[in-house]
N, C-alpha and C positions, 0 to 999 in steps of 0.2 A: 148090495143096495144102491139105489140111485142117489147121487149127490144132489142136494137141492141148489147147489151153485151152478155147476157145469152140466148137470143132468146126466152125466155118464155113470155107468155101473162100475164103481170103484170101492175099494176098502175105505170105510169111513172111520174117522178118528174122534178122540175126545175133544170136541169143539166147544168153546165157551160162547155164551151170549154176552153176558157181562164179563169182561176180561178177568182172568185169574188174578191179575195184579190188583184189582179192586177188593179182592178177598184176603190178600196177604196180611193186611193190618188187623184182621180178625183173629189171627193166630196169637195167642197170649202164652208165651213160654212153651210148655209142653202140651197145652190144651189145643185140641183140634176143633175148628169151626163145625157146627152141626146145623142141620136143617130141622126146624121145628114147624109143627102144623097145628092149627086149631081144630082140625078134623078128628073126631073121636076114633080111636083105634089106630091112628097113624103115629108111629113112634119116631123119635128123633133119629136122624141118620148122620153119620160123620161125613163131612165134606172137606177133606184136607186141602184140595185145590179149588174149592168153590163148586158152583153148579155147572156141570158140563153135560153135553148131549152127544151120544155116539150114533145118532141117527140122521144127521143133517149134512155134514160137510166132509169132503175128502181133504187130504193134506194140501194139495195144490190150491184149492179154493180158500182154505183156512189162512194160507199165507197172504191172501189179498187183504185181510183185515189186520195184519200185524202192525203195519205202520200207523193205521188209524187208532188201534188200541193203545199203542205206545204213546201216541200224541194225547189221547184222552186222559191217560194216567198222568202224563207230564203236566197238563194244564190244571187238572182238578186235584190231584194228590201231591205231586212234586212241588207245585208252585203255591200250595196253600198258604205257606208262610208269607207270601208276597201280596196277599189280598189287601186292597185299599178299602178301609171301612167307610161307609156312608151313614151319616147320622142325621137325625131329625129330633129337635128338642132334647139333645143329649143322649138319645137312644140309638143304638145301631139298628138300622132298618134294612141294610143290605151291604153289598160289597161290589167292588169293581175289579175285574181281572184285566190287566193290561198286556200288551204285546201278544195278542192271540191271533192265530190264523183262523179266523171265524169260519171260513169255508171248510177247512179240514175238520174243525170241531163239529160242525153241523153234519158232515159226512159220517163222523164217528157215531153221533147220536142216531142218525138214520140207519146205520149198519146194525146197531143194537136193536132197533125197532124191527127191522126185517128178520134178524136172526131169532128174535123172540117169537115172531109170528110163525116161522116155519119149525120151531123147536117142538120136539116130542116129549120134552121133560115137563112133569106136572107143575114145576115151579113157574113155568111160563104159560100155563094153560089158559089164562084169562086174556092173552093177547092173540087176536085174530084180525088181520087186516083186510081179508076178503079181496076185492078187486084192486085195492091199493098195494097189495103185497108185491105184485109184479112191477108196479110203477116204481116203488121205492127201491126194489132190487136193481132195476135198470139204471136208476140214477146213481146208486152207489157203485155199480160195476163200471160205469162210464165216468166216474168222478164228476158228476153233474149235480149241482146244487138245486136245480129247478128254479122256480121263482121264489121271492122272499116269503110268500105265504105257503109254499109247499113244505109240509112237515116242519113248520116253524116251531119254536120251543121257548119255554121259560125255564130258567134254572134257579133253584132255591137251595138253602143250606140250613141245617140244624147247627146250633151253637154248641161248642164244647166237644169233648170226646165221649167215650163210654157208649151208652145205649144208642146215642144218635148216629153211630156208625153202622148200626144193624142194617143189613140188606134185606128188605122185605120183598115179597113177590110183587111184580108189576100188575096193575089193574087199570081198567078203563074208567073214565069219568067225563062229565060234560061241563064246559064253561061257556056260558051264554049260548047254550044249545049246540056248541061245537064239540066234536068228539076228540078227546085227548087220551093218551096213556101216561100213567105215572110210573116212573122207575126210581128205585133207590140205589144210589151209587156211593156207598161208604161215606155217609154224611151229607151228600148232595141229593137233591130231589129233582129229577128231570120230568117236566111236563111237555110232551111232544104231540103235536097235532097229527091226527090221522083222519082227515076229513078233507073233502074237495072244496069246502067253503072257506071263506076268508078267516084269518086269525081272529080269535075272540077280541072284541074292541078294547077291553081293559088290558090286553096283553100285547097289542100291536106295538106299543112303545118299547118293548123289550127285544124286538127284532134287531140284531146287531147292525151297527153302522160304523165302519172303520175297523180298528184292530183291538177293540175291547168289548167285554160283555158285562152286563149287570146281573148280579146274583141277589135274589130276595132273601132276607133273613126270615127263617121260620121259628126263631127262638129256640129254647131248649125242648127236646123231645118229651120231657116229663110233662110239659104243658100242652102237648099236641094230641090230636085225636088218635094218632098211631100208637100212643103209649099203652092204653088199655088192651089193644089188640096184641101188642108185643108181650105184655105180661100174661095174657091168657094163653098164648101159644107156648110159652115157657112152662107155665104151671101145668098145662095138660100133658 
């Protein structure tokens, strides 16, 4: 099969879109993470190393993402205990992550977006970039961030542990008419722009400047719109 990275006919490997490291925390003792679906007749499937795809990348191209994946895990998971709380009227409304290579983190998010778009796994079936697919690939392959509005993003976070760590399938949505994709990254929520238009006005202020990023608090997942969907998938 042809690799979606180099285009050569090579043996393809178990390649992850969301890195395996983001699924490790879902392992609870001897219990293995499972994929649940709200679709009738689709039964839960064990996913001991997370969701992977054997139809997109050869080993050489997979190696391109290793450094970015490791950095994404370091900033979002490993440094979680270093988050600086931001409060308003005594309530936590967000967090600040300091000492961030914001360029490398953006490339990590862009790489997830591209891998999801080319993936053949049903978990990523709602992600399709169309003509932007080649654009974001070229940027990632050349370590090019593009302009500040190219694939800009906003990062949010659920409070606490437990159900808020669940990794739901990504899906498209619009903010101020601008097309975004939403990804769940073990407690974090990534909203990344997939549109040639400017960043949605209310989110332009979150474009990183300097070596820190702002994370919006989404509160506890039990109070979020995702919770009923999560319960439904588990019950089915």
